N, C-alpha and C positions, 0 to 999 in steps of 0.2 A: 504494500500500500504506500503510495507516494504522498508526500505532503502537498497540500493545496498551495498554489502560488500566493504570495502575499497580496492582500487587497491594495489596489491602487488608490491613492488619495484623490478625491474628486477635484476636478479642475475648478479654480476660482473664477469669479466673474471677470477679473482683469485678464487672466490667461485666455479666456474664451473671446472676450471683446475688450481690448485694452482701453478704448475710449471711455468705458464705464468708470475708470479710475482717474481720469483727467480732471484736474481742478485748476482754474486760473483765478487767483484771488487778489483783490485790491480793495482794501477798506471793507465796506459793507457790501460790495458787489462780488459775485462769483460767476464764472463761466463754467458750465459743465454739460456733458452730453445728456440730453433728456431721456429718461426711460418712458415707458408707455404711460405710466401714471402722470408724469409731468407733461407729456404730450397732450393728454386730455385737458389739462389746465391751460396749456398754451393755445389749444384749439378754441376753448371757451373765450380766452382773452382776445384772440383774433376775431372771433365772431362778434365781439362787442365793438370792434372798430380799430383800424390801424391808421386811417387817414380820413380827411373830410370827404363827404359824399361826392362832391363835384370835382374831385381830383383823383388821378391814378399815377402813383409813383413807380409802378412796376411795368416791365414789358409784358409779362404774362399777368393778366388782370385777375389774380387768384382771390382777391378780396371782394369780387363781385358775386352776388347771389344772396340767398337767404342765410341767416346765421347758421343753420344746420349745414348748408352746402359749403360755406366757408370753413366751418369746423372740420367737416369730413375731408375737405381738400387738404387742410393742414396735416391731418393724420396720414393720409395716403401718400402725400409728397414726402413726408419725413420717413415713412417706412421705405420708400423707394431710394432715398439717399443712402441708406445703410448698405445697399448693394454696390454703391459707387466708391466705397472706402477701400481703394486698392493703391499700391505704390505708384501706379501710372495715371490714375484718375481718381481724385477725391473731392467730395463736396461735403464738408463737415459743418454742421450748424449746431452751435452750443447755446443752451438756454442761458439767458441773463437773469440771475437769481439774486434777490435781496430778502433777507430774513425768511428764507424758504419759499418765497413767492416768485414765480417766473414773471418777468417784465416784458420779455420779447426774445428774439433770437439774433445771434451774431454769427455769421457764417464766414468760412474761408474756402476757396475753391481753386483747384490747380490740376493741370495735366502735365505729366513728365516733370514734376517738381524737382526730382533729383538732378535733372539736367538744367532746367531753366532757373531754378530757385526763385520762381515768381508765382505769386498767388493773388487772386482777386478777393476783395472783401465785400460783404453785403449784409444788410440787417433790417430788422423791423422792431418797433416797440408798440405796445398797446397805447392807445390814445391817452389814457389817463397817466401814463408814465413819461410822456414827452415834455420837452421844454424845461427839464430840471437838471440838465448836465449829464444825464445817464448816457446819452448817445455818444458824447465825446469820450467818456471814460471807457465804455465798452469797446470803442474803436481802438483806443490806446492799449487795452488789454489784449485784444486779438493780435494787434501788431507786435506786442511784446512776445506773445507766443510764437508768432511767425519768425521774427528777427532773432530773438534771443533763445527761443526753444528749438525751432526747427531749422534755423540757419538760412532763412530767406535773404535774398539780395535785393528784391524788388516786391512792392505791393501795389496793386492797381485798384482803382475804384471808378465808378461812373455815376452820373446823375443827370436826369433830364434838366434842360435849361430852366424850366419852371419849378425846380425843386431846390430853392436856395438853402434850405436847411441842411440837406445832405452835402451839397457842395461846400457850405460853410464849415462843416466838420472836417471835411477833407483838407481844405486850405489851412484850417486852424492847426491841425496836427502835422503839417509839413508837406503834404502832397503838392506837386506842381501840375499846372495844366499841361495836358499831353494830347491836345487835339480834340476832335469831335467826330461823331458818326451820326448818320441819319437812321432812325429806327421807326418801326411802325408800332403805334400805341393805340389800341382800340380802333383800328382801321384808318388812322390818320398818321402822316409823317410828323416826327418830332426829333429835334436835335438833342443828342446826349453828349454831355461833356465828359471827357476822359481825364483821369488823374493818375499820377505816378509818384510813388515815394520810394527812393532807393536807400540803400544802407547808409550812405553818407548823410542824407537828409534826416534819417531816423536818429543817427548818432548826434546830429547837430541841433536837435529839438531843444527848446528852452527848458529851464528847470521846472517851470510850472506844469509842463507836460510830462514830467518824469514821475510816474506813479511808483509806489512801493508795491511791486507785483510779486506774488509767490506762485510758482507752478508746481503742482503735485502730479505724480503719475506720468511723467513725461517719457521716461525710458521705454516702457512698453508701447507707447504710441509711436515713438520714433521707429521702433522695430516693426510695428504694424504697417507703417508707411514706407518701409524699406530704406530708411535713412541711415541705418547703422550696419547695413549688409556690406 
């Protein structure tokens, strides 16, 4: 009679999906990958409004529809993003959390990042959390993750010409204007302003834009994205 093989320890959440352990913390704000429970809260938040009714800040008008349609759209889109988290193509959206409450989402998107060292940023906040400085802080936090944590050399962003709030955040944190493109928004042409922040610009930012940021769980995420291979 042979001895049974020793039981294997169950895999941890971080071993299965490293993003579950990622935390980017600055003061009372935290960026972290939302689980399904938090996604439901984010879906409810989006259903309550992300922008005024007579304006559309997104190329894909995902905020149009009934509250139920918007909420379900958030869920299905976020589930789909999980399939895109590969070393060659990733779209990672982190919940912006304060005191356990999600305020919105801050994303970073890249293809062939290991080669280009370039990523795009994008975000949204629930209406009731806007105009309080959160937008600037969450952008600085994701840029810290990109430049200091993942080794980015360039970060890009864009905003429609009639979205001064988003463009203002980009200019404030050091992006420079990098041209424009014509896009279609709800069936009509609209100009989109392009912005670029390189490593030199990030390093040269003034002291008031230097947050005390702590990153937790970075190593497994770097491995998941193929940055330490």
